[in-house]
C-alpha positions in Angstrom: -12.9 -118.6 -33.7 -14.9 -119.7 -30.7 -17.9 -121.9 -31.6 -20.7 -121.2 -29.2 -22.2 -123.7 -26.8 -25.1 -125.6 -28.4 -27.5 -128.5 -27.8 -26.3 -130.7 -30.6 -29.5 -132.8 -30.8 -31.9 -129.9 -30.9 -33.8 -128.6 -34.0 -35.9 -125.5 -34.5 -39.2 -126.0 -32.7 -38.0 -128.6 -30.2 -38.6 -127.9 -26.5 -36.2 -127.7 -23.6 -37.4 -129.0 -20.2 -35.7 -128.0 -17.0 -35.9 -130.2 -13.8 -36.9 -128.4 -10.6 -34.6 -128.4 -7.6 -37.5 -128.1 -5.1 -36.2 -124.7 -3.9 -38.0 -122.3 -6.2 -41.7 -121.3 -5.9 -42.9 -123.2 -9.0 -40.8 -126.2 -8.2 -42.4 -126.4 -4.7 -45.9 -126.3 -6.3 -45.4 -128.9 -9.0 -43.7 -131.2 -6.5 -47.0 -131.7 -4.6 -49.2 -132.3 -7.6 -50.9 -135.7 -7.9 -49.0 -137.5 -9.3 -45.9 -135.4 -8.5 -44.2 -133.4 -11.2 -40.5 -132.8 -11.7 -40.1 -130.1 -14.3 -40.6 -126.4 -13.4 -39.5 -124.4 -16.5 -39.2 -124.8 -20.2 -38.4 -123.0 -23.5 -38.5 -123.5 -27.2 -35.5 -123.6 -29.6 -35.9 -120.9 -32.3 -33.0 -122.3 -34.3 -31.0 -125.5 -34.5 -29.7 -125.8 -31.0 -28.1 -122.4 -30.3 -31.0 -120.1 -29.1 -34.0 -120.5 -26.8 -37.0 -118.3 -26.2 -38.9 -118.7 -22.9 -41.3 -116.8 -20.5 -40.0 -116.1 -17.1 -40.0 -113.7 -14.2 -37.6 -112.2 -11.7 -37.8 -113.3 -8.1 -35.4 -110.5 -7.2 -37.8 -107.9 -8.5 -40.6 -109.1 -6.2 -38.1 -108.9 -3.3 -36.5 -105.5 -4.1 -37.1 -103.3 -1.0 -37.1 -100.1 -3.1 -40.5 -101.3 -4.5 -42.1 -101.9 -1.1 -44.7 -99.4 0.0 -44.5 -99.7 3.8 -41.7 -99.4 6.4 -40.9 -101.2 9.6 -41.2 -98.6 12.4 -37.8 -98.9 14.1 -36.4 -96.0 16.1 -33.5 -94.2 14.3 -30.9 -95.6 16.6 -32.0 -99.2 16.2 -30.8 -101.2 13.1 -30.5 -98.0 11.1 -34.1 -96.8 11.7 -37.2 -97.7 9.6 -36.8 -100.6 7.1 -38.9 -101.1 3.9 -41.3 -104.1 4.2 -44.3 -105.4 2.2 -46.7 -105.1 5.2 -49.7 -104.6 3.0 -48.5 -107.1 0.4 -46.3 -106.7 -2.7 -47.3 -104.0 -5.1 -50.1 -105.6 -7.1 -48.7 -104.7 -10.6 -45.4 -106.5 -9.7 -47.3 -109.7 -9.2 -49.8 -109.4 -12.1 -47.2 -108.4 -14.7 -44.1 -110.4 -14.0 -40.9 -109.0 -15.5 -39.3 -109.6 -18.0 -41.8 -112.1 -19.5 -40.8 -113.5 -22.9 -37.0 -113.3 -23.6 -34.6 -114.8 -26.0 -31.2 -116.1 -24.9 -28.4 -118.2 -26.3 -28.0 -121.6 -24.9 -24.9 -120.5 -23.1 -26.8 -117.5 -21.6 -29.9 -119.4 -20.4 -28.0 -122.4 -18.9 -24.7 -120.8 -17.8 -24.0 -117.0 -17.8 -27.5 -115.5 -17.5 -26.4 -112.7 -19.8 -28.6 -110.6 -22.1 -27.4 -110.1 -25.7 -30.6 -110.7 -27.5 -33.2 -108.4 -25.8 -32.4 -104.8 -26.6 -35.3 -103.5 -24.6 -33.6 -104.6 -21.4 -30.1 -103.6 -22.4 -28.3 -101.0 -20.3 -28.2 -98.4 -23.1 -31.9 -98.7 -23.6 -32.7 -98.0 -20.0 -30.0 -95.4 -19.7 -29.7 -93.9 -23.2 -27.7 -90.9 -22.0 -24.8 -93.0 -20.8 -22.0 -94.9 -22.5 -21.8 -92.3 -25.3 -18.0 -91.8 -25.3 -14.8 -93.0 -23.8 -14.9 -92.0 -20.1 -11.2 -91.2 -20.2 -11.0 -89.6 -23.7 -14.1 -87.4 -24.3 -15.0 -87.3 -27.9 -13.8 -90.8 -28.6 -16.3 -93.7 -29.1 -17.3 -95.8 -26.1 -16.0 -99.4 -26.0 -17.1 -101.9 -23.3 -13.6 -102.9 -22.2 -12.9 -99.3 -21.1 -15.1 -99.9 -18.0 -14.1 -101.7 -14.8 -15.1 -105.4 -14.7 -18.0 -104.9 -12.4 -19.5 -102.2 -14.6 -18.9 -104.3 -17.7 -21.1 -107.1 -16.2 -23.9 -104.6 -15.6 -23.9 -103.8 -19.3 -24.5 -107.5 -20.1 -27.4 -108.0 -17.7 -31.1 -107.6 -17.9 -31.8 -104.1 -16.6 -34.8 -103.4 -14.5 -37.2 -100.8 -16.1 -38.0 -99.1 -12.8 -35.1 -99.3 -10.3 -31.4 -99.0 -10.8 -30.3 -102.7 -10.9 -29.2 -105.4 -13.3 -29.9 -109.1 -13.1 -28.5 -112.2 -14.8 -31.1 -114.8 -15.7 -29.9 -118.4 -15.7 -33.3 -120.0 -15.6 -32.8 -123.3 -17.2 -31.1 -126.2 -15.4 -28.4 -128.2 -17.4 -27.8 -130.8 -14.7 -30.1 -133.5 -13.4 -31.9 -133.1 -10.1 -32.9 -135.8 -7.6 -36.1 -136.5 -5.7 -36.7 -138.9 -2.9 -39.3 -141.5 -3.7 -41.8 -143.0 -1.1 -39.4 -146.0 -0.7 -36.6 -143.6 0.2 -34.6 -144.1 -3.0 -33.4 -141.2 -5.1 -34.8 -140.8 -8.6 -32.9 -138.8 -11.2 -34.7 -136.2 -13.4 -32.4 -135.0 -16.2 -32.9 -132.0 -18.5 -34.8 -133.1 -21.6 -35.5 -132.3 -25.2 -39.1 -132.8 -26.4 -39.2 -133.5 -30.2 -41.5 -135.2 -32.7 -41.8 -139.0 -33.1 -39.3 -140.1 -35.8 -42.0 -141.6 -38.0 -43.8 -138.2 -38.2 -40.6 -136.0 -38.5 -40.9 -135.1 -42.2 -44.5 -133.9 -41.7 -44.1 -132.2 -38.3 -40.8 -130.4 -38.7 -42.1 -127.6 -40.9 -45.0 -127.0 -38.5 -42.6 -126.9 -35.5 -40.5 -124.3 -37.3 -43.7 -122.2 -37.7 -44.4 -122.6 -34.0 -40.9 -121.4 -33.2 -41.4 -118.4 -35.5 -44.7 -117.6 -33.7 -42.9 -117.8 -30.3 -40.4 -115.2 -31.5 -43.2 -112.8 -32.1 -45.1 -113.2 -28.8 -44.6 -110.3 -26.4 -45.8 -111.5 -23.0 -45.5 -110.6 -19.4 -45.3 -113.5 -16.8 -48.7 -114.2 -15.2 -49.1 -116.5 -12.2 -52.8 -117.0 -13.1 -51.6 -119.0 -16.1 -51.3 -121.9 -13.8 -55.1 -121.8 -13.2 -56.2 -120.7 -16.7 -53.8 -122.0 -19.3 -55.4 -120.3 -22.3 -54.9 -116.9 -20.8 -52.6 -115.9 -23.7 -55.5 -116.0 -26.2 -57.9 -114.0 -23.9 -57.8 -110.3 -24.7 -59.2 -109.4 -21.3 -55.9 -110.4 -19.7 -53.8 -108.2 -22.0 -51.9 -105.5 -19.9 -53.6 -102.1 -20.3 -52.1 -99.4 -22.5 -49.5 -97.2 -20.9 -52.0 -94.2 -20.8 -54.7 -96.3 -19.1 -55.9 -94.9 -15.7 -55.6 -98.5 -14.2 -51.9 -97.8 -13.8 -52.7 -95.0 -11.4 -49.8 -92.9 -10.3 -47.1 -95.5 -11.3 -44.3 -94.2 -13.4 -43.4 -95.0 -17.0 -41.0 -97.8 -15.9 -43.7 -99.6 -14.0 -45.9 -99.6 -17.1 -43.4 -101.6 -19.1 -45.9 -104.4 -19.7 -48.4 -102.2 -21.5 -50.0 -104.1 -24.4 -48.4 -107.5 -23.6 -50.3 -110.7 -23.4 -50.3 -113.0 -20.3 -48.4 -116.2 -20.2 -46.2 -118.5 -18.1 -43.5 -120.9 -19.3 -45.7 -123.7 -20.7 -48.8 -121.7 -21.6 -46.4 -119.6 -23.7 -45.6 -122.7 -25.8 -49.3 -123.7 -26.0 -50.2 -120.2 -27.1 -47.6 -120.3 -29.9 -49.0 -123.6 -31.2 -52.5 -122.1 -31.2 -51.5 -119.0 -33.1 -50.0 -121.3 -35.8 -53.3 -123.3 -35.7 -55.4 -120.2 -36.1 -53.3 -118.9 -39.0 -52.5 -122.1 -40.9 -52.8 -122.0 -44.7 -56.2 -122.9 -46.2 -56.6 -126.6 -46.7 -53.8 -127.7 -44.3 -54.6 -130.1 -41.4 -55.2 -128.7 -37.9 -52.7 -129.2 -35.1 -53.8 -131.6 -32.3 -51.6 -131.8 -29.2 -53.1 -135.1 -28.1 -55.4 -137.6 -29.6 -57.8 -138.2 -26.7 -56.6 -141.7 -26.1 -57.7 -143.2 -23.7 -61.2 -141.8 -23.8 -61.9 -140.0 -20.6 -58.3 -139.8 -19.7 -56.5 -141.6 -16.8 -56.6 -139.7 -13.5 -54.2 -142.2 -11.9 -51.4 -140.7 -14.0 -52.7 -137.2 -13.9 -54.4 -137.3 -17.3 -57.7 -135.5 -17.1 -58.5 -133.7 -20.3 -59.4 -130.0 -20.2 -61.8 -128.2 -22.5 -58.9 -127.0 -24.7 -56.8 -129.5 -26.6 -53.5 -129.8 -24.9 -54.7 -128.5 -21.5 -55.5 -130.6 -18.5 -57.8 -130.4 -15.5 -56.4 -129.9 -12.0 -58.9 -130.7 -9.2 -59.7 -128.5 -6.2 -58.0 -130.9 -3.8 -54.6 -130.9 -5.4 -54.8 -127.1 -6.0 -55.5 -126.6 -2.4 -52.6 -128.8 -1.4 -50.3 -126.8 -3.7 -51.6 -123.5 -2.2 -51.0 -124.8 1.3 -47.4 -125.7 0.4 -46.9 -122.3 -1.3 -48.2 -120.3 1.6 -46.2 -122.3 4.2 -43.0 -121.8 2.1 -43.6 -118.1 1.6 -44.5 -117.5 5.3 -41.4 -119.3 6.5 -39.2 -117.3 4.1 -40.6 -114.0 5.3 -40.3 -115.0 9.0 -36.7 -116.0 8.3 -35.9 -112.7 6.6 -37.2 -110.7 9.5 -35.3 -112.9 12.0 -32.1 -112.6 10.1 -32.3 -108.8 10.3 -33.8 -108.4 13.8 -32.0 -109.9 16.8 -34.1 -111.5 19.6 -33.1 -108.7 21.9 -34.8 -106.1 19.6 -38.0 -108.2 19.6 -37.9 -108.2 23.4 -37.5 -104.4 23.5 -40.1 -103.8 20.9 -42.8 -106.5 21.2 -45.1 -105.1 18.4 -42.4 -106.1 15.9 -43.5 -109.7 16.2 -47.0 -108.8 15.2 -45.8 -106.8 12.2 -43.6 -109.8 11.1 -46.5 -112.2 11.4 -48.9 -109.8 9.5 -46.4 -109.3 6.7 -45.9 -113.1 6.3 -49.6 -113.7 6.3 -50.5 -110.9 3.9 -47.8 -111.7 1.3 -48.4 -115.4 1.3 -52.2 -115.0 1.0 -51.7 -112.4 -1.8 -49.4 -114.6 -3.9 -51.7 -117.7 -3.4 -54.7 -115.6 -4.6 -52.7 -114.4 -7.6 -52.1 -118.0 -8.6 -55.7 -119.1 -7.9 -57.8 -116.2 -9.1 -55.5 -113.4 -10.4 -56.5 -111.4 -7.3 -53.2 -109.6 -6.8 -54.8 -107.1 -4.4 -56.5 -109.7 -2.1 -54.7 -110.3 1.2 -57.4 -112.7 2.6 -57.5 -116.5 2.6 -59.8 -116.7 -0.4 -57.4 -119.2 -1.8 -58.7 -121.8 0.7 -61.4 -122.5 -1.9 -59.5 -122.5 -5.2 -61.9 -124.6 -7.2 -60.6 -126.6 -10.3 -58.3 -125.2 -12.8 -57.3 -126.0 -16.4 -53.8 -125.5 -17.6 -50.7 -127.2 -19.0 -47.3 -127.8 -17.2 -44.0 -128.9 -18.6 -44.7 -132.5 -17.2 -48.0 -132.5 -19.0 -46.3 -131.6 -22.3 -43.7 -134.4 -21.7 -46.3 -137.1 -20.9 -49.4 -136.2 -22.9 -48.6 -134.1 -25.9 -48.4 -137.1 -28.2 -50.0 -139.3 -30.7 -50.4 -142.3 -28.4 -48.4 -145.5 -29.2 -50.6 -147.5 -31.5 -49.9 -150.5 -33.8 -48.7 -149.8 -37.3 -51.6 -148.7 -39.5 -53.9 -147.8 -36.6 -53.4 -144.1 -37.1 -55.8 -144.2 -40.0 -58.9 -144.1 -37.6 -57.7 -140.9 -35.9 -58.8 -137.4 -37.0 -56.8 -136.1 -39.9 -54.5 -133.7 -38.1 -50.8 -132.8 -37.5 -49.6 -134.2 -34.1 -46.6 -132.5 -32.5 -43.9 -133.8 -30.3 -44.3 -137.3 -28.7 -40.6 -138.2 -28.2 -38.0 -137.1 -25.7 -34.3 -137.4 -25.1 -31.5 -136.2 -22.8 -30.5 -132.6 -23.3 -26.8 -132.4 -23.4 -24.8 -129.1 -23.8 -21.8 -129.3 -26.1 -18.9 -127.4 -24.8 -17.7 -124.4 -26.8 -14.8 -125.1 -29.1 -12.1 -123.1 -30.8 -11.5 -123.9 -34.4 -9.6 -122.5 -37.3 -12.0 -121.2 -40.0 -11.4 -119.5 -43.3 -11.8 -115.7 -43.4 -13.6 -114.3 -46.4 -14.0 -110.9 -47.8 -17.5 -109.5 -48.1 -19.2 -110.6 -51.3 -21.7 -108.1 -52.8 -22.8 -110.1 -55.8 -25.3 -113.0 -55.3 -23.5 -116.3 -54.8 -24.1 -119.2 -57.2 -25.3 -122.5 -55.7 -24.4 -126.1 -55.9 -25.5 -129.5 -54.5 -23.9 -131.6 -51.9 -24.9 -135.3 -51.7 -24.4 -136.9 -48.3 -24.5 -140.3 -46.8 -24.6 -141.0 -43.1 -22.9 -144.2 -42.1 -23.0 -146.3 -38.9 -20.6 -149.2 -38.7 -20.1 -148.8 -42.4 -23.8 -149.0 -43.4 -26.0 -146.1 -44.5 -28.7 -145.1 -41.9 -31.9 -143.1 -42.0 -33.0 -140.7 -39.4 -29.7 -139.0 -38.7 -29.6 -135.2 -38.4 -27.0 -133.4 -40.5 -26.1 -129.8 -39.7 -24.3 -127.7 -42.4 -22.4 -124.6 -41.4 -23.1 -124.8 -37.6 -26.8 -125.4 -38.1 -27.5 -122.7 -40.7 -29.0 -125.5 -42.8 -30.2 -128.9 -41.4 -31.4 -132.1 -43.1 -32.4 -135.6 -42.1 -31.0 -138.7 -43.8 -33.8 -140.7 -45.4 -32.2 -143.2 -47.9 -35.3 -142.6 -50.1 -34.3 -139.5 -52.1 -32.9 -140.1 -55.6 -30.1 -140.4 -56.4 -29.1 -139.7 -52.8 -29.9 -137.4 -49.9 -28.8 -133.9 -50.8 -29.1 -130.2 -50.0 -28.5 -127.0 -52.0 -25.8 -124.7 -50.7 -24.0 -121.5 -51.9 -20.6 -121.7 -53.5 -17.6 -121.8 -51.3 -16.2 -123.7 -48.3 -18.6 -125.4 -46.0 -18.6 -127.7 -42.9 -21.0 -130.6 -42.0 -21.6 -132.6 -38.8 -24.1 -135.4 -38.1 -25.7 -137.0 -35.1 -28.3 -139.6 -34.3 -29.9 -140.7 -31.0 -29.8 -144.5 -30.5 -30.1 -146.9 -27.6 -26.7 -148.0 -26.3 -26.3 -151.8 -27.1 -25.0 -152.5 -23.5 -27.1 -150.2 -21.3 -30.2 -149.5 -23.5 -30.0 -145.8 -22.6 -30.5 -143.3 -25.4 -27.0 -142.1 -26.5 -25.9 -139.6 -29.2 -23.8 -141.1 -31.9 -22.0 -138.4 -33.8 -19.2 -137.6 -36.2 -15.9 -137.4 -34.5 -15.3 -133.9 -36.0 -16.5 -131.6 -38.7 -16.3 -132.6 -42.3 -15.1 -129.8 -44.6 -16.0 -129.6 -48.3 -16.3 -127.1 -51.1 -19.2 -126.2 -53.4 -18.4 -125.1 -56.9 -21.0 -122.9 -58.8 -23.5 -125.3 -60.3 -21.4 -128.2 -59.2 -22.0 -131.4 -57.2 -20.0 -132.5 -54.1 -20.3 -135.7 -52.2 -19.5 -136.4 -48.5 -19.7 -139.3 -46.1 -20.4 -138.7 -42.4 -19.4 -141.6 -40.2 -21.2 -141.8 -36.8 -19.2 -143.1 -33.8 -20.4 -144.1 -30.3 -20.0 -141.4 -27.7 -16.7 -141.6 -25.9 -16.7 -142.2 -22.2 -13.9 -139.7 -21.6 -16.4 -137.3 -20.2 -17.1 -138.4 -16.6 -19.7 -137.1 -14.2 -18.8 -137.1 -10.5 -22.0 -137.4 -8.5 -22.0 -136.1 -4.9 -24.6 -136.9 -2.2 -23.9 -135.4 1.2 -25.9 -135.3 4.5 -24.9 -133.2 7.4 -26.4 -132.6 10.9 -24.9 -129.8 13.0 -25.5 -129.5 16.7 -24.4 -126.2 18.4 -24.4 -126.3 22.2 -24.6 -122.7 23.4 -24.3 -121.0 26.8 -27.0 -121.5 29.4 -28.1 -124.8 27.9 -29.3 -123.4 24.5 -28.8 -126.1 21.9 -29.6 -125.7 18.2 -29.6 -128.6 15.7 -30.2 -128.6 11.9 -29.8 -131.1 9.1 -28.7 -130.4 5.5 -28.9 -132.6 2.4 -27.5 -131.8 -1.0 -26.9 -133.6 -4.4 -24.9 -132.2 -7.2 -22.5 -133.3 -9.9 -19.6 -131.9 -11.8 -17.7 -133.0 -14.9 -14.2 -134.0 -15.8 -13.2 -134.7 -19.4 -10.5 -135.3 -21.9 -11.7 -133.7 -25.1 -10.1 -135.4 -28.1 -11.3 -132.5 -30.3 -9.3 -129.8 -28.5 -7.3 -127.8 -31.1 -3.5 -128.1 -30.6 -3.4 -124.4 -31.5 -5.7 -123.2 -28.8 -4.2 -121.6 -25.7 -4.6 -123.4 -22.4 -7.4 -121.2 -21.2 -9.5 -122.1 -24.2 -9.2 -125.9 -24.0 -12.3 -127.9 -23.1 -10.3 -130.6 -21.4 -10.6 -130.5 -17.6 -8.7 -133.2 -15.8 -8.7 -131.7 -12.3 -11.4 -129.8 -10.4 -11.9 -128.6 -6.8 -15.4 -128.0 -5.5 -16.4 -126.6 -2.1 -19.9 -126.8 -0.5 -20.8 -125.0 2.7 -23.8 -125.5 4.9 -25.7 -122.5 6.2 -24.6 -121.3 9.7 -26.4 -122.9 12.7 -26.8 -121.4 16.1 -23.9 -119.0 16.9 -22.3 -119.3 13.5 -21.4 -123.0 13.2 -21.1 -124.5 9.7 -19.5 -127.4 7.8 -17.4 -127.0 4.7 -16.8 -129.9 2.3 -13.9 -129.7 -0.1 -13.6 -132.3 -2.9 -10.6 -132.4 -5.2 -11.0 -134.8 -8.1 -8.4 -135.8 -10.8 -9.3 -137.9 -13.9 -7.0 -140.5 -15.3 -8.0 -140.7 -19.0 -6.3 -144.1 -19.5 -8.7 -146.1 -17.3 -11.4 -143.4 -16.6 -10.8 -143.6 -12.9 -11.0 -140.5 -10.7 -8.8 -139.9 -7.6 -10.6 -137.9 -5.0 -9.4 -136.1 -1.9 -12.3 -135.3 0.4 -12.0 -133.0 3.5 -14.8 -132.0 5.9 -14.3 -129.1 8.2 -16.3 -127.9 11.2 -16.0 -124.1 11.5 -17.3 -121.7 14.1 -17.4 -118.2 12.8 -18.2 -116.8 16.2 -14.9 -117.7 17.8 -15.2 -115.2 20.6 -17.8 -117.1 22.5 -20.0 -115.6 25.3 -18.1 -114.1 28.2 -15.1 -116.1 27.2 -16.9 -119.4 27.9 -17.1 -121.9 25.1 -14.9 -119.9 22.9 -13.7 -121.9 19.8 -11.0 -122.1 17.2 -11.9 -120.9 13.7 -11.6 -124.6 12.6 -13.0 -126.9 15.3 -12.6 -130.3 13.6 -11.4 -131.9 10.4 -11.6 -135.3 8.7 -10.0 -136.2 5.4 -10.0 -139.2 3.1 -8.6 -140.2 -0.3 -10.7 -142.6 -2.5 -10.1 -144.0 -5.9 -13.4 -144.1 -8.0 -13.1 -146.7 -10.7 -15.1 -146.3 -13.9 -18.9 -146.6 -13.1 -18.0 -146.9 -9.4 -19.9 -145.6 -6.3 -18.2 -145.4 -2.9 -19.2 -144.3 0.6 -16.5 -141.9 1.7 -17.9 -140.9 5.1 -20.6 -142.8 7.0 -22.0 -140.9 10.0 -18.5 -139.6 10.7 -18.3 -137.1 13.6 -16.6 -133.7 13.7 -16.3 -132.4 17.3 -14.8 -129.2 18.6 -12.4 -129.1 21.6 -14.4 -126.4 23.4 -15.9 -126.4 26.9 -19.3 -126.5 25.3 -18.5 -128.5 22.2 -20.1 -128.2 18.8 -20.6 -131.3 16.8 -21.4 -132.3 13.2 -22.2 -135.7 11.7 -21.5 -136.2 8.0 -22.2 -138.9 5.4 -20.8 -138.6 1.9 -21.2 -140.7 -1.2 -19.3 -140.2 -4.5 -19.9 -141.8 -7.9 -18.0 -141.8 -11.2 -20.2 -142.4 -14.2 -20.2 -141.6 -17.9 -21.9 -138.4 -19.0 -25.4 -139.5 -20.3 
């Protein structure tokens, strides 16, 4: 059977932080905070590393032209006639009640496929209950998904919009690191992270975190931009979406009222709300939950630590909120201008001058409206009220990473602190395990209750027992931590039959000092007899370096010299990485398509087109040598002109205007400059030109 992708180090109640790429709306906002923030989305594990719940919204829904209420007044013969536009802003309910809000996805779905298998409300057959009732080719026979064409099958696995006929995949967490340029022009890496408790508090905190995860599963929320100004919005009943019968919905249809009765949240306030619900409903006599201990008194504004009125929330001053609002409105305004200009040629603007004013009004109205939604929850306001945003109190993913913690104090110093349960406080790299195919025993259904037995386990590192290792039984159905204090040994109670165990522990690498995951080389199988006792040893081994990450940094400047002296120049920068690996755990019985080993990969990156359709394509082919961990790379950069007809036959170009190639051998932990300001030049009368720099690195997967 196929074992699903998981985050091996994660336990129920841990948090997943996703680094921003600087391109999304939230990423652009947190990037200009003081100090800058790097993480723009997060979720909570609701089991031991397989499933995440998070609160998110669909950018595509905000931009769906079918939901716009105005039209661009073009004559019927021009560009197909009138075009839908948000001249008077986006429909306010779309901004106020972001869809889908809280959703549950498997790790594979939220990081890779974006599919929906855990949210029946947004399943295709829930939105369209009269379809998929029988085999389309054999009426009367039951419907099976594989009977549909591939493109229609995908639609059945997406999140389906409640109002318009469309589906969407939601891959909203980032599994790869992102990079930000520092003031000294060096690039800093921000990897995806797990937030978890401090090891010394694990035994006390873990049951509370499991309760927080259970609370998160029950929260039904819409996504609210105003949560970035008022982080406790999820506990305020005045922000609950009105009932479906409420007159505030006006003439909107049933699909538009999907949010009725849901609370308000965004990604990090959703987690905060789940914690507070557990706090409010904790059993009598148990300690309250505190998310930070107030050390140092008064905070530390230099690192962004300014305590809010609510524990675990933080003050954002007017100046940084205004800076964020300016960044947001500039970004949105440019995006809307670009969208208009992509659809409307310059000649049409010359023929119909009022179109420029409509474009500018639309950009101003929408950018003002969204900024006001963030600052004041004023989703109908198209003015510049956001120019005076005032202070706000909320919590961001970076706040949780840096401040939700019992501060590091000397041993024994915790006794002066309020008697409370402190959550989180530790972090580590979030690493996705690849899916695997393994042979597992098939069993008949057992109706009678199964008897139980005990398995005693010892986790060994270099032959010595260790405490603090996580042991997962039966793919995480049961989890335990090695303690070395239980008598006679660490143990758990399991039902009779065959079982499997794996163990892992995060430790600093003795050479690099980086946190690494030491784990068992493979699963350990054992059998429990009714009332019996079994004993297993789990040997931890250092992580192999057979999984290599190829890091790519490319910079391209394109210059398009057009007819009549018109010259357009644009620069592009991109960073990304991809993996090559030799997986020693691949089953010899698995077909080639199901192996995790990837020794060769080809990746292509294309710039956007500049001027009259000029772009650069970069093709990298990489091959891993498992014996010495080196990677042979073939790199090709191509200058392409998609407008090969030219203007009046002058300056016409070939489809490929220029090409450079180079082979490099990346040794283990090596970085090489492949191209350094190399030129690509066409052979036209009016030549196009591109300048490219490319750096590759071969490093071990963190």
